[in-house]
MMTF fields as JSON, N, C-alpha, C and O atoms, coordinates in Angstrom:
{
  "mmtfVersion": "1.0.0",
  "mmtfProducer": "UNKNOWN",
  "numBonds": 359,
  "numAtoms": 360,
  "numGroups": 90,
  "numChains": 1,
  "numModels": 1,
  "chainsPerModel": [1],
  "groupsPerChain": [90],
  "chainIdList": ["A"],
  "bondAtomList": [4, 2, 8, 6, 12, 10, 16, 14, 20, 18, 24, 22, 28, 26, 32, 30, 36, 34, 40, 38, 44, 42, 48, 46, 52, 50, 56, 54, 60, 58, 64, 62, 68, 66, 72, 70, 76, 74, 80, 78, 84, 82, 88, 86, 92, 90, 96, 94, 100, 98, 104, 102, 108, 106, 112, 110, 116, 114, 120, 118, 124, 122, 128, 126, 132, 130, 136, 134, 140, 138, 144, 142, 148, 146, 152, 150, 156, 154, 160, 158, 164, 162, 168, 166, 172, 170, 176, 174, 180, 178, 184, 182, 188, 186, 192, 190, 196, 194, 200, 198, 204, 202, 208, 206, 212, 210, 216, 214, 220, 218, 224, 222, 228, 226, 232, 230, 236, 234, 240, 238, 244, 242, 248, 246, 252, 250, 256, 254, 260, 258, 264, 262, 268, 266, 272, 270, 276, 274, 280, 278, 284, 282, 288, 286, 292, 290, 296, 294, 300, 298, 304, 302, 308, 306, 312, 310, 316, 314, 320, 318, 324, 322, 328, 326, 332, 330, 336, 334, 340, 338, 344, 342, 348, 346, 352, 350, 356, 354],
  "bondOrderList": [1, 1, 1, 1, 1, 1, 1, 1, 1, 1, 1, 1, 1, 1, 1, 1, 1, 1, 1, 1, 1, 1, 1, 1, 1, 1, 1, 1, 1, 1, 1, 1, 1, 1, 1, 1, 1, 1, 1, 1, 1, 1, 1, 1, 1, 1, 1, 1, 1, 1, 1, 1, 1, 1, 1, 1, 1, 1, 1, 1, 1, 1, 1, 1, 1, 1, 1, 1, 1, 1, 1, 1, 1, 1, 1, 1, 1, 1, 1, 1, 1, 1, 1, 1, 1, 1, 1, 1, 1],
  "groupList": [{"groupName": "MET", "atomNameList": ["N", "CA", "C", "O"], "elementList": ["N", "C", "C", "O"], "formalChargeList": [0, 0, 0, 0], "bondAtomList": [1, 0, 2, 1, 3, 2], "bondOrderList": [1, 1, 2], "singleLetterCode": "M", "chemCompType": "L-PEPTIDE LINKING"}, {"groupName": "ARG", "atomNameList": ["N", "CA", "C", "O"], "elementList": ["N", "C", "C", "O"], "formalChargeList": [0, 0, 0, 0], "bondAtomList": [1, 0, 2, 1, 3, 2], "bondOrderList": [1, 1, 2], "singleLetterCode": "R", "chemCompType": "L-PEPTIDE LINKING"}, {"groupName": "GLU", "atomNameList": ["N", "CA", "C", "O"], "elementList": ["N", "C", "C", "O"], "formalChargeList": [0, 0, 0, 0], "bondAtomList": [1, 0, 2, 1, 3, 2], "bondOrderList": [1, 1, 2], "singleLetterCode": "E", "chemCompType": "L-PEPTIDE LINKING"}, {"groupName": "ILE", "atomNameList": ["N", "CA", "C", "O"], "elementList": ["N", "C", "C", "O"], "formalChargeList": [0, 0, 0, 0], "bondAtomList": [1, 0, 2, 1, 3, 2], "bondOrderList": [1, 1, 2], "singleLetterCode": "I", "chemCompType": "L-PEPTIDE LINKING"}, {"groupName": "GLN", "atomNameList": ["N", "CA", "C", "O"], "elementList": ["N", "C", "C", "O"], "formalChargeList": [0, 0, 0, 0], "bondAtomList": [1, 0, 2, 1, 3, 2], "bondOrderList": [1, 1, 2], "singleLetterCode": "Q", "chemCompType": "L-PEPTIDE LINKING"}, {"groupName": "VAL", "atomNameList": ["N", "CA", "C", "O"], "elementList": ["N", "C", "C", "O"], "formalChargeList": [0, 0, 0, 0], "bondAtomList": [1, 0, 2, 1, 3, 2], "bondOrderList": [1, 1, 2], "singleLetterCode": "V", "chemCompType": "L-PEPTIDE LINKING"}, {"groupName": "GLY", "atomNameList": ["N", "CA", "C", "O"], "elementList": ["N", "C", "C", "O"], "formalChargeList": [0, 0, 0, 0], "bondAtomList": [1, 0, 2, 1, 3, 2], "bondOrderList": [1, 1, 2], "singleLetterCode": "G", "chemCompType": "PEPTIDE LINKING"}, {"groupName": "THR", "atomNameList": ["N", "CA", "C", "O"], "elementList": ["N", "C", "C", "O"], "formalChargeList": [0, 0, 0, 0], "bondAtomList": [1, 0, 2, 1, 3, 2], "bondOrderList": [1, 1, 2], "singleLetterCode": "T", "chemCompType": "L-PEPTIDE LINKING"}, {"groupName": "PRO", "atomNameList": ["N", "CA", "C", "O"], "elementList": ["N", "C", "C", "O"], "formalChargeList": [0, 0, 0, 0], "bondAtomList": [1, 0, 2, 1, 3, 2], "bondOrderList": [1, 1, 2], "singleLetterCode": "P", "chemCompType": "L-PEPTIDE LINKING"}, {"groupName": "ALA", "atomNameList": ["N", "CA", "C", "O"], "elementList": ["N", "C", "C", "O"], "formalChargeList": [0, 0, 0, 0], "bondAtomList": [1, 0, 2, 1, 3, 2], "bondOrderList": [1, 1, 2], "singleLetterCode": "A", "chemCompType": "L-PEPTIDE LINKING"}, {"groupName": "SER", "atomNameList": ["N", "CA", "C", "O"], "elementList": ["N", "C", "C", "O"], "formalChargeList": [0, 0, 0, 0], "bondAtomList": [1, 0, 2, 1, 3, 2], "bondOrderList": [1, 1, 2], "singleLetterCode": "S", "chemCompType": "L-PEPTIDE LINKING"}, {"groupName": "LEU", "atomNameList": ["N", "CA", "C", "O"], "elementList": ["N", "C", "C", "O"], "formalChargeList": [0, 0, 0, 0], "bondAtomList": [1, 0, 2, 1, 3, 2], "bondOrderList": [1, 1, 2], "singleLetterCode": "L", "chemCompType": "L-PEPTIDE LINKING"}, {"groupName": "LYS", "atomNameList": ["N", "CA", "C", "O"], "elementList": ["N", "C", "C", "O"], "formalChargeList": [0, 0, 0, 0], "bondAtomList": [1, 0, 2, 1, 3, 2], "bondOrderList": [1, 1, 2], "singleLetterCode": "K", "chemCompType": "L-PEPTIDE LINKING"}, {"groupName": "PHE", "atomNameList": ["N", "CA", "C", "O"], "elementList": ["N", "C", "C", "O"], "formalChargeList": [0, 0, 0, 0], "bondAtomList": [1, 0, 2, 1, 3, 2], "bondOrderList": [1, 1, 2], "singleLetterCode": "F", "chemCompType": "L-PEPTIDE LINKING"}, {"groupName": "TYR", "atomNameList": ["N", "CA", "C", "O"], "elementList": ["N", "C", "C", "O"], "formalChargeList": [0, 0, 0, 0], "bondAtomList": [1, 0, 2, 1, 3, 2], "bondOrderList": [1, 1, 2], "singleLetterCode": "Y", "chemCompType": "L-PEPTIDE LINKING"}, {"groupName": "ASP", "atomNameList": ["N", "CA", "C", "O"], "elementList": ["N", "C", "C", "O"], "formalChargeList": [0, 0, 0, 0], "bondAtomList": [1, 0, 2, 1, 3, 2], "bondOrderList": [1, 1, 2], "singleLetterCode": "D", "chemCompType": "L-PEPTIDE LINKING"}, {"groupName": "ASN", "atomNameList": ["N", "CA", "C", "O"], "elementList": ["N", "C", "C", "O"], "formalChargeList": [0, 0, 0, 0], "bondAtomList": [1, 0, 2, 1, 3, 2], "bondOrderList": [1, 1, 2], "singleLetterCode": "N", "chemCompType": "L-PEPTIDE LINKING"}, {"groupName": "CYS", "atomNameList": ["N", "CA", "C", "O"], "elementList": ["N", "C", "C", "O"], "formalChargeList": [0, 0, 0, 0], "bondAtomList": [1, 0, 2, 1, 3, 2], "bondOrderList": [1, 1, 2], "singleLetterCode": "C", "chemCompType": "L-PEPTIDE LINKING"}, {"groupName": "HIS", "atomNameList": ["N", "CA", "C", "O"], "elementList": ["N", "C", "C", "O"], "formalChargeList": [0, 0, 0, 0], "bondAtomList": [1, 0, 2, 1, 3, 2], "bondOrderList": [1, 1, 2], "singleLetterCode": "H", "chemCompType": "L-PEPTIDE LINKING"}],
  "groupTypeList": [0, 1, 2, 3, 4, 2, 5, 6, 2, 7, 7, 1, 8, 6, 1, 9, 9, 10, 11, 12, 9, 13, 2, 10, 7, 14, 11, 15, 8, 11, 2, 12, 7, 3, 12, 9, 12, 16, 10, 12, 2, 13, 15, 7, 9, 13, 16, 10, 9, 11, 12, 6, 17, 16, 10, 17, 18, 5, 10, 18, 2, 8, 1, 18, 4, 10, 10, 11, 10, 6, 11, 13, 7, 5, 10, 13, 13, 15, 7, 5, 11, 6, 12, 11, 6, 6, 5, 12, 10, 6],
  "groupIdList": [1, 2, 3, 4, 5, 6, 7, 8, 9, 10, 11, 12, 13, 14, 15, 16, 17, 18, 19, 20, 21, 22, 23, 24, 25, 26, 27, 28, 29, 30, 31, 32, 33, 34, 35, 36, 37, 38, 39, 40, 41, 42, 43, 44, 45, 46, 47, 48, 49, 50, 51, 52, 53, 54, 55, 56, 57, 58, 59, 60, 61, 62, 63, 64, 65, 66, 67, 68, 69, 70, 71, 72, 73, 74, 75, 76, 77, 78, 79, 80, 81, 82, 83, 84, 85, 86, 87, 88, 89, 90],
  "secStructList": [7, 2, 2, 2, 2, 2, 2, 2, 2, 2, 2, 7, 4, 4, 4, 2, 2, 2, 2, 2, 2, 2, 0, 0, 0, 0, 0, 2, 2, 2, 2, 2, 2, 2, 2, 2, 6, 7, 2, 2, 2, 2, 2, 2, 2, 2, 2, 2, 2, 2, 2, 2, 2, 2, 2, 2, 2, 2, 2, 2, 7, 4, 4, 4, 2, 2, 2, 2, 6, 6, 1, 1, 7, 2, 2, 2, 2, 2, 2, 2, 2, 2, 2, 6, 6, 1, 7, 7, 7, 7],
  "xCoordList": [-32.052, -30.825, -30.652, -29.539, -31.744, -31.624, -31.113, -30.359, -31.536, -31.118, -29.608, -28.979, -29.023, -27.573, -26.877, -25.785, -27.502, -26.947, -26.906, -25.916, -27.979, -28.051, -27.029, -26.437, -26.825, -25.785, -24.428, -23.631, -24.17, -22.916, -22.734, -21.623, -23.814, -23.734, -23.338, -22.658, -23.768, -23.451, -22.05, -21.286, -21.716, -20.426, -19.269, -18.113, -19.569, -18.538, -18.988, -19.325, -18.989, -19.512, -18.787, -19.359, -17.557, -16.827, -17.394, -17.137, -18.157, -18.764, -20.263, -20.939, -20.775, -22.217, -22.74, -23.795, -22.027, -22.485, -22.566, -23.515, -21.578, -21.585, -22.739, -23.386, -22.993, -24.085, -25.441, -26.318, -25.61, -26.869, -27.038, -28.142, -25.953, -26.011, -26.371, -27.117, -25.845, -26.172, -27.669, -28.31, -28.212, -29.647, -30.489, -31.385, -30.191, -31.017, -30.761, -31.673, -29.525, -29.18, -29.635, -30.097, -29.5, -29.763, -30.944, -31.77, -31.032, -32.075, -33.468, -34.438, -33.572, -34.889, -35.493, -36.645, -34.732, -35.292, -35.592, -36.589, -34.738, -34.966, -36.242, -37.047, -36.418, -37.63, -38.882, -39.91, -38.788, -39.928, -40.351, -41.542, -39.365, -39.7, -40.284, -41.138, -39.822, -40.368, -41.824, -42.682, -42.097, -43.474, -44.393, -45.56, -43.859, -44.649, -44.73, -45.493, -43.941, -43.858, -43.565, -44.141, -42.651, -42.253, -40.911, -39.86, -40.95, -39.731, -38.713, -37.509, -39.169, -38.226, -37.449, -36.224, -38.152, -37.471, -36.667, -35.628, -37.161, -36.415, -35.05, -34.038, -35.011, -33.739, -32.747, -31.572, -33.215, -32.343, -31.854, -30.661, -32.781, -32.411, -31.52, -30.574, -31.827, -31.036, -29.605, -28.662, -29.438, -28.092, -27.315, -26.107, -27.991, -27.349, -26.906, -25.786, -27.779, -27.438, -26.309, -25.422, -26.34, -25.291, -23.934, -22.953, -23.877, -22.63, -22.209, -21.023, -23.188, -22.886, -22.314, -21.36, -22.897, -22.389, -20.94, -20.067, -20.702, -19.363, -18.36, -17.223, -18.759, -17.864, -17.432, -16.255, -18.389, -18.082, -17.2, -16.221, -17.554, -16.768, -15.328, -14.397, -15.143, -13.8, -13.04, -11.854, -13.697, -12.995, -12.608, -11.593, -13.401, -13.094, -12.201, -11.6, -12.108, -11.29, -10.425, -10.577, -9.519, -8.757, -7.934, -7.668, -7.533, -6.749, -7.583, -7.031, -8.911, -9.805, -10.436, -11.445, -9.853, -10.487, -10.856, -11.977, -9.958, -10.28, -11.388, -12.213, -11.41, -12.431, -13.761, -14.81, -13.745, -14.993, -15.71, -16.903, -15.02, -15.659, -16.873, -17.78, -16.902, -18.052, -18.865, -19.67, -18.663, -19.317, -20.829, -21.495, -21.374, -22.816, -23.194, -22.885, -23.85, -24.193, -25.707, -26.449, -26.14, -27.568, -28.157, -29.244, -27.467, -28.024, -28.15, -29.09, -27.214, -27.305, -28.579, -29.333, -28.815, -29.99, -31.275, -32.324, -31.219, -32.402, -32.84, -34.032, -31.876, -32.171, -32.825, -33.849, -32.237, -32.762, -34.15, -35.07, -34.304, -35.587, -36.663, -37.828, -36.297, -37.258, -37.853, -39.037, -37.034, -37.508, -38.367, -39.126, -38.248, -39.001, -40.308, -41.017, -40.635, -41.95, -41.975, -42.919, -40.984, -41.033, -40.595, -40.684, -40.122, -39.6, -38.282, -37.479, -38.046, -36.817, -36.169, -36.853, -34.849, -34.146, -34.07, -34.211, -33.842, -33.651, -34.747, -34.699],
  "yCoordList": [-42.356, -42.042, -42.977, -43.404, -43.288, -44.18, -45.558, -46.195, -46.003, -47.332, -47.397, -48.381, -46.353, -46.36, -46.24, -46.777, -45.542, -45.474, -46.882, -47.274, -47.619, -48.97, -49.897, -50.743, -49.742, -50.522, -50.193, -51.09, -48.913, -48.491, -49.047, -49.413, -49.112, -49.674, -51.146, -51.638, -51.843, -53.262, -53.467, -54.289, -52.718, -52.923, -52.241, -52.62, -51.246, -50.544, -50.436, -49.352, -51.555, -51.566, -50.609, -50.174, -50.288, -49.336, -47.926, -47.1, -47.663, -46.336, -46.345, -45.332, -47.476, -47.608, -46.564, -45.973, -46.337, -45.36, -43.957, -43.218, -43.596, -42.281, -42.164, -41.12, -43.234, -43.217, -43.099, -42.369, -43.813, -43.713, -42.308, -41.763, -41.733, -40.368, -39.377, -38.426, -39.597, -38.729, -38.799, -37.778, -40.001, -40.17, -39.365, -38.621, -39.52, -38.834, -37.329, -36.546, -36.927, -35.504, -34.741, -33.604, -35.378, -34.663, -35.195, -34.413, -36.5, -37.041, -36.96, -36.662, -37.224, -37.14, -35.734, -35.604, -34.672, -33.328, -32.994, -32.334, -33.445, -33.179, -33.861, -33.262, -35.088, -35.838, -35.166, -35.103, -34.671, -34.001, -32.763, -32.515, -31.989, -30.781, -31.124, -30.401, -32.225, -32.654, -33.068, -32.673, -33.864, -34.299, -33.118, -33.119, -32.115, -30.926, -29.938, -28.973, -30.188, -29.298, -27.862, -26.902, -27.759, -26.461, -26.077, -26.524, -25.256, -24.945, -24.148, -24.328, -23.276, -22.49, -23.398, -23.31, -24.253, -25.176, -26.217, -26.687, -26.569, -27.495, -26.907, -27.602, -25.631, -24.995, -25.087, -25.39, -24.826, -24.891, -26.32, -26.549, -27.278, -28.676, -29.196, -29.945, -28.793, -29.224, -28.724, -29.494, -27.44, -26.881, -27.512, -27.721, -27.812, -28.493, -29.905, -30.318, -30.635, -31.982, -31.935, -32.787, -30.952, -30.799, -30.614, -31.243, -29.759, -29.549, -30.827, -31.151, -31.552, -32.813, -33.849, -34.55, -33.945, -34.878, -34.57, -35.434, -33.331, -32.964, -33.068, -33.489, -32.694, -32.771, -34.209, -34.481, -35.115, -36.52, -37.107, -37.799, -36.827, -37.372, -36.871, -37.639, -35.609, -35.053, -35.643, -35.949, -35.808, -36.336, -37.802, -38.235, -38.569, -39.988, -40.231, -41.298, -39.274, -39.417, -38.164, -37.454, -37.89, -36.639, -36.496, -35.377, -37.606, -37.511, -36.931, -36.472, -36.952, -36.417, -35.095, -34.677, -34.454, -33.262, -32.244, -31.736, -31.93, -30.88, -31.302, -30.478, -32.579, -33.008, -33.336, -33.205, -33.754, -34.116, -32.926, -33.014, -31.832, -30.708, -30.182, -29.613, -30.365, -29.912, -31.051, -30.841, -32.26, -33.439, -33.326, -33.55, -32.986, -32.879, -31.411, -30.609, -31.076, -29.682, -29.525, -30.504, -28.296, -28.011, -28.561, -29.139, -28.393, -28.882, -30.401, -30.937, -31.101, -32.553, -32.937, -33.798, -32.3, -32.636, -32.142, -32.761, -31.038, -30.597, -31.683, -31.956, -32.296, -33.38, -34.549, -35.07, -34.952, -36.081, -35.757, -36.566, -34.586, -34.216, -34.038, -34.349, -33.547, -33.41, -34.756, -34.854, -35.78, -37.132, -37.697, -38.642, -37.115, -37.607, -36.872, -37.152, -35.951, -35.324, -33.828, -33.18, -33.266, -31.864, -30.883, -29.678, -31.333, -30.393, -29.89, -30.676, -28.609, -28.029, -27.191, -26.455, -27.294, -26.49, -25.059, -24.786, -24.14, -22.732, -22.14, -20.958],
  "zCoordList": [20.582, 21.284, 22.478, 22.785, 23.14, 24.289, 23.89, 24.626, 22.717, 22.279, 22.108, 22.497, 21.526, 21.348, 22.698, 22.888, 23.629, 24.983, 25.594, 26.21, 25.414, 25.977, 25.323, 25.993, 24.036, 23.356, 23.971, 24.247, 24.184, 24.795, 26.2, 26.583, 26.967, 28.319, 28.281, 29.182, 27.233, 27.089, 26.531, 27.038, 25.487, 24.83, 25.547, 25.359, 26.359, 27.123, 28.581, 29.057, 29.271, 30.647, 31.597, 32.597, 31.293, 32.127, 32.059, 32.934, 31.027, 30.863, 31.151, 30.973, 31.592, 31.828, 32.815, 32.587, 33.886, 34.887, 34.289, 34.554, 33.487, 32.834, 31.849, 31.761, 31.11, 30.144, 30.835, 30.371, 31.935, 32.688, 33.266, 33.273, 33.743, 34.278, 33.171, 33.405, 31.972, 30.843, 30.546, 30.298, 30.573, 30.306, 31.286, 30.887, 32.573, 33.57, 33.603, 33.872, 33.33, 33.379, 32.141, 32.236, 30.975, 29.724, 28.917, 28.445, 28.754, 27.882, 28.498, 27.802, 29.796, 30.435, 30.302, 29.888, 30.648, 30.474, 29.01, 28.716, 28.1, 26.684, 26.209, 25.495, 26.6, 26.23, 26.78, 26.107, 27.994, 28.62, 27.823, 27.635, 27.356, 26.595, 25.224, 24.71, 24.638, 23.347, 23.513, 22.725, 24.539, 24.785, 25.073, 24.683, 25.757, 26.092, 24.918, 24.964, 23.872, 22.707, 23.135, 22.625, 24.087, 24.622, 23.999, 24.457, 22.966, 22.221, 23.024, 22.839, 23.906, 24.702, 25.658, 25.744, 26.363, 27.268, 26.485, 26.947, 25.294, 24.449, 24.107, 24.198, 23.713, 23.365, 24.519, 24.31, 25.723, 26.895, 27.128, 27.33, 27.098, 27.326, 26.207, 26.451, 24.983, 23.833, 23.939, 23.762, 24.228, 24.339, 25.481, 25.372, 26.561, 27.674, 27.263, 27.564, 26.583, 26.121, 25.103, 25.116, 24.23, 23.226, 23.891, 23.494, 24.896, 25.638, 26.349, 26.407, 26.891, 27.567, 26.61, 26.947, 25.412, 24.391, 24.058, 24.144, 23.68, 23.253, 24.388, 24.171, 25.585, 26.733, 27.002, 27.237, 26.966, 27.237, 26.135, 26.415, 24.888, 23.783, 23.832, 23.593, 24.135, 24.21, 25.393, 25.268, 26.53, 27.704, 27.54, 28.085, 26.796, 26.594, 25.386, 25.268, 24.506, 23.299, 23.11, 22.116, 24.06, 23.986, 22.707, 22.267, 22.111, 20.873, 19.726, 18.725, 19.873, 18.847, 19.261, 18.693, 20.227, 20.774, 19.71, 19.723, 18.792, 17.832, 16.867, 16.472, 16.486, 15.531, 16.201, 15.569, 17.45, 18.124, 18.744, 19.036, 18.948, 19.637, 18.878, 19.486, 17.567, 16.793, 16.215, 15.308, 16.73, 16.172, 16.213, 15.202, 17.356, 17.496, 17.383, 18.264, 16.315, 16.041, 16.008, 15.931, 16.068, 16.006, 14.716, 14.738, 13.591, 12.329, 12.318, 11.732, 12.96, 13.069, 13.815, 13.362, 14.953, 15.742, 15.097, 15.273, 14.351, 13.612, 12.637, 12.493, 11.975, 11.04, 11.772, 11.331, 12.878, 13.654, 14.191, 14.066, 14.783, 15.378, 14.321, 14.569, 13.159, 12.069, 11.693, 11.371, 11.735, 11.43, 12.544, 12.333, 13.737, 14.896, 15.116, 16.082, 14.253, 14.421, 14.265, 14.717, 13.649, 13.301, 14.355, 14.121, 15.52, 16.51, 15.975, 15.473, 16.071, 15.551, 16.632, 17.343, 16.765, 17.746, 17.248, 16.056, 18.201, 17.854, 17.198, 16.858]
}
């Protein structure tokens, strides 16, 4: 996820500050819970990051508000996290 954030910082420099803030606000805590294998704290951090993802996407792409509001779902991240080592949300 960080790699795509970095690509976004390069290709959309006007959003670089927002992307960096997202990393420190959401990704750092999420990464910490994954490393600690703390599922309860992971759920909290995951849900917070999920809201952050959808909030940002909707605010930057208001014309897609109805379709983007459900873009990042728990099942999407379960798939991604499963590939990263078996951590599962919820």
